[in-house]
C-alpha positions in Angstrom: -53.6 -17.7 12.2 -55.5 -15.6 9.4 -55.4 -12.3 11.3 -51.4 -13.7 11.9 -51.3 -13.8 8.0 -52.7 -10.8 7.5 -49.9 -8.8 9.6 -47.3 -10.6 8.1 -48.3 -9.2 4.8 -49.2 -5.8 5.8 -45.6 -5.3 7.9 -44.1 -7.4 4.5 -45.4 -4.6 2.5 -44.9 -1.6 4.6 -41.0 -2.5 4.6 -40.9 -2.7 1.2 -42.5 0.1 0.5 -40.4 2.0 2.8 -37.0 0.6 1.5 -38.3 1.7 -2.2 -38.5 4.8 -0.4 -35.6 5.3 1.1 -33.7 4.0 -2.0 -35.8 6.5 -4.3 -34.7 9.3 -1.6 -31.1 8.6 -1.4 -30.7 8.7 -5.1 -31.7 11.5 -5.6 -29.9 13.1 -2.7 -27.1 11.4 -4.1 -27.1 13.5 -7.3 -28.2 16.3 -5.9 -24.8 15.9 -4.0 -22.9 14.6 -6.4 -23.5 18.3 -8.1 -22.9 19.8 -5.3 -19.2 18.0 -4.7 -18.5 18.5 -8.3 -19.0 22.2 -7.6 -16.5 22.1 -4.7 -13.8 20.3 -6.5 -13.6 23.2 -9.4 -11.4 25.0 -7.2 -10.7 22.7 -4.2 -9.6 20.0 -7.0 -10.3 16.3 -7.4 -11.4 14.9 -3.8 -10.2 17.6 -2.4 -7.0 17.5 -3.1 -6.6 21.3 -4.7 -4.0 21.9 -7.1 -4.2 25.8 -6.4 -1.8 26.7 -2.9 -4.2 30.0 -2.1 -7.3 27.2 -1.4 -7.5 24.7 1.5 -6.8 20.9 1.1 -10.6 19.5 2.1 -9.1 16.2 1.5 -8.5 14.1 5.1 -9.6 17.7 7.0 -11.5 17.0 10.2 -15.0 16.5 9.7 -16.5 18.1 12.5 -13.5 21.3 11.6 -15.0 21.4 7.9 -19.0 21.0 8.9 -19.1 24.2 11.4 -16.6 25.9 8.7 -19.7 25.3 5.9 -22.1 26.7 9.0 -19.6 29.8 9.7 -19.3 30.8 6.1 -23.5 30.2 5.2 -24.4 32.3 8.1 -21.6 34.8 7.8 -20.1 34.5 10.7 -16.5 33.8 8.4 -16.3 36.1 5.5 -15.9 35.3 2.7 -17.8 35.9 -0.4 -17.5 33.3 -2.7 -18.0 30.5 -0.3 -21.3 32.0 1.7 -22.6 32.5 -2.0 -22.2 28.7 -2.6 -23.1 27.6 1.0 -26.7 29.5 0.8 -28.3 27.3 0.1 -26.9 24.4 1.9 -29.4 22.6 4.8 -28.0 21.1 7.6 -27.9 17.5 6.7 -26.2 19.1 3.0 -23.0 20.4 5.3 -22.8 17.3 6.9 -22.4 15.1 4.2 -20.3 17.3 2.2 -18.0 17.2 5.5 -17.9 13.9 5.8 -17.2 13.5 2.2 -14.0 15.2 2.0 -13.1 14.0 5.4 -13.3 10.4 4.2 -10.3 11.1 1.9 -6.7 10.4 2.3 -4.8 13.8 3.0 -2.6 13.9 -0.1 1.3 13.4 0.3 2.7 17.1 -0.8 6.4 17.9 -1.6 6.4 21.2 -0.3 9.8 21.6 1.5 10.1 24.0 4.5 12.6 26.8 4.7 15.2 25.2 7.3 16.4 28.7 8.0 12.7 29.7 9.5 12.3 26.5 11.6 13.7 28.0 14.6 11.6 31.5 14.3 8.4 28.6 13.9 8.9 26.6 17.2 9.4 29.8 18.9 6.0 30.8 17.8 4.5 27.3 18.3 5.5 27.3 22.0 4.6 30.4 22.6 1.2 29.7 21.2 0.9 26.9 22.4 0.0 25.1 19.6 -0.1 21.1 20.3 -2.8 21.7 23.5 -5.7 21.9 20.2 -3.6 20.8 17.0 -1.9 18.0 18.9 2.1 17.3 18.5 1.8 16.1 14.5 -0.3 19.0 14.0 -3.1 17.0 12.9 -6.0 18.6 15.1 -8.9 16.4 15.9 -12.4 16.6 15.8 -13.2 21.1 15.4 -9.7 21.8 15.3 -7.9 21.8 11.6 -5.1 19.6 10.6 -2.2 22.0 9.8 0.9 19.8 9.1 1.4 19.7 5.4 -1.6 22.5 4.7 -0.7 24.9 1.3 1.9 27.1 2.8 -0.2 30.4 0.3 -3.1 29.5 2.5 -1.6 29.1 6.5 0.0 32.4 5.8 -3.4 34.1 4.5 -5.4 32.6 7.1 -3.4 33.6 10.2 -2.8 36.9 8.5 -6.8 36.9 8.2 -6.7 36.4 12.0 -4.4 38.6 12.6 -5.8 41.8 10.6 -9.4 40.6 11.7 -10.3 39.9 8.2 -11.4 36.3 9.7 -13.5 36.5 13.0 -14.7 33.3 13.8 -12.1 32.5 16.2 -11.8 35.1 19.1 -8.6 32.8 20.2 -6.6 33.1 17.1 -7.7 36.7 16.4 -5.9 37.3 20.0 -2.7 35.2 19.3 -2.3 36.5 16.2 -2.9 40.0 16.9 0.6 40.8 18.0 2.4 38.0 16.0 4.5 39.6 13.4 4.4 39.1 9.9 8.0 37.3 9.5 7.3 34.8 12.4 3.6 33.8 10.4 5.3 33.8 7.2 7.7 31.1 9.4 4.9 29.4 10.8 3.1 28.6 7.5 6.3 27.8 6.2 7.2 24.9 8.7 3.8 23.4 8.8 3.4 23.1 5.0 6.3 21.2 4.9 5.7 19.1 8.3 4.9 15.6 8.3 3.1 14.1 11.5 
């Protein structure tokens, strides 16, 4: 009986110490991650709802896509001097926390209106590129594929041109896809997707 009581007391103490250590570690991690999130929102906006059209909306973007982009930016597979510098001190767990934080936010309701005169050009490009196979019918993407619908026009146009001109090289399939795409078609695609409501 005495031995059982000692074991129960030791187990209880162990659980309390472990719980306290987890709470302490968690609060330290929270404070550290809050600082990193604040750094992100300085460009990407509150909760990832950027008001600067050349930056991507992160709020509601797919978790695994966010995570892979952070990894690629840190490794240099995706070139961006500013983001590479910001991501250098991020470890794998921190990247997952950041990716999760932004993917958990609601995708913002943007007011961008597509130009109906460019719709036919955009749809031709979407059909030729078979975009819906990866980005789905509502262009909301899934897992490692980004949401495109409602993304910032300026950002979409820049990224597609970066793929075309091999400035961005962390997706060989996109480099091939956009290699022969005329600039006016890229512009029409960006316009259509920015205003697309799934």
